[in-house]
C-alpha positions in Angstrom: 50.4 105.9 28.9 51.5 106.2 32.6 53.0 103.3 34.0 54.7 104.7 37.1 53.0 104.5 40.7 54.0 106.3 43.8 55.2 109.7 45.2 58.3 109.4 47.6 59.0 105.7 46.5 57.8 105.0 42.9 57.6 102.0 40.9 57.5 101.9 37.0 56.5 98.5 35.0 57.6 98.0 31.3 57.5 95.2 29.1 55.0 92.9 27.1 54.0 89.3 27.5 55.8 88.2 24.5 58.5 90.6 24.3 62.2 90.0 24.9 61.9 91.2 28.8 59.8 92.6 31.4 60.9 94.7 34.1 60.6 97.4 36.9 62.4 100.4 38.3 62.1 101.4 41.8 63.1 105.1 42.6 63.4 107.0 45.8 64.6 104.2 47.9 67.0 105.4 50.6 70.5 104.2 50.3 71.7 101.2 52.5 68.5 99.0 52.3 69.5 95.2 52.2 68.6 93.6 49.0 68.3 89.7 49.4 68.0 88.2 46.0 67.2 84.7 47.4 64.1 86.3 48.9 63.1 87.9 45.6 63.7 84.4 44.0 61.3 82.9 46.8 58.7 85.6 46.2 58.8 85.1 42.5 58.3 81.2 43.1 55.0 81.8 44.7 53.4 83.6 41.8 54.8 81.0 39.3 52.3 78.5 37.9 52.2 75.0 39.3 50.2 71.9 38.7 46.8 71.4 37.0 45.2 74.5 38.5 47.8 76.7 36.5 48.9 77.7 32.9 51.2 75.4 31.4 53.5 78.4 30.3 56.7 77.9 32.5 59.1 80.8 33.2 61.9 80.4 35.3 62.2 84.0 36.2 66.0 84.4 36.1 65.8 88.1 37.0 68.7 90.4 36.9 69.3 93.6 39.1 71.0 96.0 36.6 71.3 99.2 38.7 70.7 100.6 42.2 72.5 98.1 44.2 76.0 97.4 45.2 77.5 94.9 47.5 73.7 93.7 48.6 72.7 97.1 49.4 70.7 99.9 47.6 72.9 102.7 46.2 69.9 105.4 46.3 69.8 105.5 42.7 67.1 104.1 40.6 67.0 100.1 40.9 66.2 98.2 37.7 65.1 94.6 37.5 64.9 92.6 34.2 63.0 89.5 34.0 63.4 87.8 30.4 60.5 86.0 28.5 61.3 82.5 27.3 58.4 80.3 27.2 56.4 82.3 24.5 54.3 80.9 21.7 53.1 83.8 19.9 51.4 81.8 17.2 48.8 81.1 19.5 47.5 84.5 19.2 45.9 86.3 16.2 45.2 90.1 15.4 41.4 90.4 14.9 39.2 88.4 17.1 39.0 90.1 20.4 38.8 87.8 23.4 35.7 88.5 25.8 36.9 89.7 29.1 40.3 90.9 27.9 41.7 94.3 27.3 41.9 93.3 23.5 39.0 95.6 22.3 40.1 98.6 24.6 43.8 98.3 23.9 43.2 98.4 20.1 41.1 101.5 20.7 43.2 103.4 23.0 46.6 102.6 21.1 45.0 102.7 17.3 46.1 99.3 16.3 49.6 99.8 17.4 49.4 97.7 20.6 51.3 94.4 20.9 48.3 91.9 21.0 50.4 88.7 21.7 49.4 87.3 25.3 47.8 90.5 26.1 50.9 92.6 25.6 51.3 95.1 28.4 48.1 94.2 29.8 49.1 90.5 30.6 49.5 89.1 34.1 52.9 88.3 33.0 53.9 91.9 33.8 53.0 91.1 37.5 56.3 89.1 37.9 58.3 92.1 37.5 55.9 94.0 40.1 56.3 90.9 42.5 60.2 91.0 42.1 60.0 94.7 43.1 57.6 94.2 45.8 59.8 91.9 47.3 62.3 94.5 48.0 59.8 96.4 49.6 58.4 93.6 51.8 61.9 92.9 53.1 62.4 96.5 53.8 59.0 96.5 55.9 59.8 93.5 57.8 63.3 95.1 58.9 60.9 97.6 60.6 58.5 94.7 62.0 55.7 95.4 59.5 54.4 92.1 58.1 52.1 91.6 55.2 50.3 88.2 54.4 47.3 87.1 51.9 45.2 84.0 52.0 42.6 82.9 49.5 39.7 83.5 51.4 37.3 82.1 48.7 37.7 80.2 45.5 35.0 78.7 43.4 32.4 79.6 46.3 34.7 77.6 48.8 35.6 79.6 51.7 39.0 79.5 53.6 39.2 79.8 57.5 39.3 83.6 58.5 42.5 85.1 60.2 42.9 84.0 63.6 43.5 86.3 66.8 47.5 85.7 65.9 47.4 87.0 62.5 51.6 87.2 62.6 51.4 83.4 63.1 49.1 83.2 60.2 51.5 85.4 57.9 54.3 83.2 58.7 52.2 80.3 57.8 51.0 81.8 54.6 54.4 82.9 53.1 55.7 79.3 53.5 53.0 78.1 51.4 52.4 78.0 47.4 48.7 77.7 47.9 47.9 80.2 50.6 44.9 79.0 52.8 44.8 78.7 56.4 42.7 75.5 56.3 44.2 72.8 54.3 41.1 70.7 54.0 39.3 73.7 52.4 42.2 74.2 50.2 42.1 70.8 48.7 38.3 71.5 47.9 39.3 74.7 46.2 41.9 72.9 44.2 39.3 70.2 43.0 37.0 72.8 42.0 39.6 74.5 40.0 40.5 71.3 38.4 36.9 70.6 37.4 36.6 74.1 35.8 39.6 73.3 33.8 38.1 69.8 32.7 34.9 71.9 31.6 37.0 74.1 29.6 36.2 76.9 32.1 37.4 79.0 35.0 36.7 80.3 38.2 37.4 83.4 40.5 38.0 84.1 44.1 38.7 86.5 47.0 41.9 87.3 48.5 42.1 88.7 52.0 45.2 90.4 53.2 46.5 91.5 56.7 49.3 93.8 57.6 50.6 94.0 61.2 53.1 96.3 62.9 51.8 99.3 60.8 52.3 102.6 63.3 49.5 104.8 63.9 49.5 108.0 62.1 50.5 107.3 58.5 48.3 108.5 55.7 46.4 111.4 54.8 42.6 112.4 54.7 40.4 113.0 51.7 42.2 112.1 48.3 45.6 110.4 49.4 43.9 108.0 52.2 45.6 104.7 52.8 42.3 103.0 51.6 42.5 105.1 48.4 46.1 104.6 47.7 45.9 100.9 48.3 42.8 100.6 46.1 44.6 102.5 43.3 47.4 100.2 43.3 45.4 96.9 43.9 43.0 97.6 40.9 46.1 97.6 38.7 46.4 93.7 39.4 44.6 92.2 36.6 41.5 90.6 37.3 41.0 92.7 40.6 37.4 94.1 40.3 36.6 94.7 44.0 38.1 96.1 47.0 36.8 96.5 50.6 38.6 97.3 53.9 37.6 96.0 57.3 34.1 94.6 57.2 33.7 96.5 53.9 30.2 96.2 52.4 29.1 94.2 55.5 29.2 97.6 57.5 26.4 98.9 55.4 24.0 96.3 57.4 25.3 97.1 60.9 24.1 99.9 63.4 26.8 102.3 64.5 27.1 100.6 67.9 28.2 97.4 66.1 30.5 98.9 63.5 32.4 101.3 65.6 35.7 99.7 67.1 35.9 101.0 70.8 39.2 102.2 72.1 41.1 100.5 75.2 44.4 100.9 76.6 46.5 97.6 76.8 50.0 97.5 78.1 50.3 101.3 77.9 49.2 101.3 74.2 46.1 102.5 72.8 44.1 99.8 70.6 40.7 99.0 69.8 38.6 96.1 70.9 37.4 95.2 67.6 38.7 95.9 64.0 35.5 96.4 61.8 37.2 99.1 60.2 40.5 97.3 59.1 42.9 99.4 61.1 42.2 102.8 59.2 40.2 105.8 60.5 39.9 108.8 58.5 42.3 107.5 55.7 45.1 107.2 58.4 46.4 104.1 60.3 45.3 103.6 64.1 48.0 100.8 65.0 45.6 97.9 64.6 46.2 95.4 61.8 45.3 96.6 58.2 42.9 94.2 56.7 41.3 94.2 53.2 40.0 91.9 50.7 40.2 91.9 46.9 37.6 90.3 44.5 39.4 88.3 41.6 37.4 87.5 38.6 37.5 84.3 36.8 40.2 84.0 34.1 38.7 85.4 30.9 40.5 82.8 28.7 38.5 79.7 28.5 37.9 76.8 25.8 34.2 77.5 25.9 33.0 78.8 22.8 31.9 82.6 22.8 30.6 85.5 21.0 33.0 87.9 19.9 34.0 90.7 17.1 36.7 90.3 14.3 37.7 94.0 14.5 40.1 93.4 11.5 37.4 92.1 9.4 34.3 94.1 11.1 32.0 91.1 11.7 30.8 89.0 14.4 32.2 85.4 15.1 32.4 82.9 17.8 35.7 82.3 19.5 37.1 79.2 21.5 40.4 80.5 23.2 43.0 78.0 22.7 46.8 78.1 23.8 48.0 77.6 27.6 45.6 79.4 30.3 45.0 79.4 33.9 41.8 78.0 35.2 42.2 80.0 38.3 44.6 82.8 38.9 43.6 83.9 42.5 46.3 81.6 44.0 49.1 83.2 41.9 47.6 86.8 42.3 48.2 86.4 46.2 51.9 87.2 45.9 51.3 90.1 43.7 48.7 91.5 46.4 51.6 91.3 49.0 53.9 93.2 46.7 51.6 95.9 45.7 50.8 96.3 49.4 54.3 96.8 50.4 55.1 99.1 47.6 52.1 101.4 48.6 52.8 101.3 52.3 56.7 101.8 51.8 55.7 105.0 49.9 53.1 106.2 52.5 55.7 105.5 55.4 58.4 107.3 53.4 56.1 110.4 53.0 55.3 110.3 56.8 58.6 109.6 58.4 61.2 110.4 55.5 63.0 107.7 53.1 65.8 107.2 55.7 63.3 105.9 58.4 62.7 102.5 56.3 66.5 102.0 56.4 66.3 101.8 60.1 68.9 104.8 61.0 66.1 107.5 61.8 
């Protein structure tokens, strides 16, 4: 099992949904980067469930940083974050019936029956709390270099949000202050009602997240196997329920002509820019200085109360299963904070490879 991502700046995840603690280790950070624990707490709050559209499992996430930080700044050694699990109900889970859409079956085969099956174990979305906490440190470091990241719920239950405006930095500021990240509050209310209806039906819904990054300098990234798209997609697909990633206009580019899909270059205030941004701020796998933009498809939460066909692997027979316990009727609104964190961690690593780790601290 490999639980580490990155090259110059790496993140390692550990723990299980119903174990004592989950956590993350950040390694490769330069010494002297400010660590704002209040900001980490705010980012964790954006991921936390709330109201009728989320699971009833309530975790306060009282994280502890147990290494790598002294007097509010990184020391340059591995930074370890621990988050306890407290609101667990392991009795809601049984070994045997595999839940459709979950990793129960594949985990059982891969780990030969030794996996922790409670709440999905190491495959659980609970682990994204540690990822969000680690990403908050990366987000803060990037903002110190005027690189900002924001994600909105572009679609949920088939209902579309407004697109990013011509002033994405203003949009980012707005989104990062919202618990339900939409640009059009009226559309957001429609989404909430659709999620509540799915919950009442014992079902769930999915959605699409759209992320934008501003301030990314041109020239970061590599061609071929380490493109910005490749590195981001690699990490974004680690977020539970993400089943698709597209950059810029993505699959829409397939229906355009080259004269439509190309982004013409111009000079504005002495700076090279493009008139359009169909390619999402990336050419040849390398940032071109325009906002990086991508979308993630998030599937419906697989835990639903509706009866489904499955197999009991302990007894080797088919049966039906209606999943009880506490589950989200949608996770797209909670996954938004995770997408921000994953993006920040990937870009921090890419920038460290391009400019050196000390560049993030601001002394270079």
